[in-house]
C-alpha positions in Angstrom: -26.7 281.3 101.2 -28.0 283.6 104.3 -27.7 282.6 107.4 -28.9 283.6 110.6 -27.3 285.2 113.9 -29.0 284.4 116.5 -29.2 286.6 119.6 -27.3 286.2 122.7 -29.4 285.6 125.8 -28.2 284.3 129.4 -29.8 281.0 129.7 -31.8 282.6 133.2 -33.0 285.6 130.7 -34.0 283.1 128.2 -35.7 281.1 131.2 -37.4 284.4 132.1 -38.5 285.6 128.6 -39.7 282.0 128.1 -42.1 282.1 130.8 -43.1 285.2 129.7 -43.6 284.4 126.0 -41.2 286.8 124.4 -38.5 284.3 122.9 -39.4 284.1 119.0 -36.4 286.8 118.4 -33.7 284.3 120.0 -35.4 281.7 117.7 -34.3 280.9 114.1 -38.2 279.6 113.1 -36.7 279.0 109.3 -35.3 275.3 110.4 -38.1 274.2 112.7 -39.7 271.3 111.5 -43.3 269.8 112.5 -43.5 266.7 115.0 -45.4 264.1 114.5 -47.4 262.1 117.4 -45.4 258.9 117.7 -46.4 255.4 119.0 -43.4 253.1 120.1 -43.9 249.8 118.9 -41.7 246.0 119.4 -40.7 243.9 116.3 -39.0 240.9 117.0 -36.7 240.1 113.6 -34.5 237.4 113.0 -30.4 238.2 113.8 -29.4 237.9 110.3 -31.9 240.1 109.1 -31.3 242.9 111.4 -27.2 242.2 110.5 -28.6 242.7 107.1 -30.0 246.2 108.2 -27.3 247.1 110.2 -25.0 246.7 106.9 -27.2 248.6 104.5 -27.7 251.4 107.6 -24.4 251.6 107.4 -24.2 252.0 104.1 -26.6 255.1 104.2 -25.2 256.4 107.4 -28.9 256.1 109.6 -29.6 253.9 112.2 -31.7 251.0 112.2 -34.3 252.4 113.4 -33.9 255.3 111.1 -33.5 253.2 108.2 -36.6 250.7 109.1 -38.5 254.1 108.8 -37.2 255.1 106.2 -38.6 252.0 104.3 -42.1 252.0 105.9 -42.3 255.5 104.9 -41.0 254.4 101.1 -43.7 251.7 101.1 -46.8 253.5 102.1 -45.9 256.3 100.2 -45.6 253.7 96.6 -48.9 251.6 97.7 -51.0 255.2 98.6 -49.2 258.1 96.8 -52.2 260.3 97.6 -53.1 259.6 101.3 -49.4 260.4 103.2 -50.4 263.5 104.6 -53.6 261.6 106.1 -51.6 259.3 108.5 -49.7 261.9 109.9 
């Protein structure tokens, strides 16, 4: 497995290069992931359900929020397997 070594540069130099739009050589563009717009929501759950969610999240090694997102995404992909790209 090859790893790329990023060039080292002082913060002040990086800031100047950033302002000039010249930072690509300092970034590992292979690891960049697209971020999709998000919207914060609030959902009320009974305490006993949250306790079970927390146990399940701990087993998987993720946060409660991440687990709920994973579950919702999985459910949506099962219901609409060809429409998932449309929702992002």
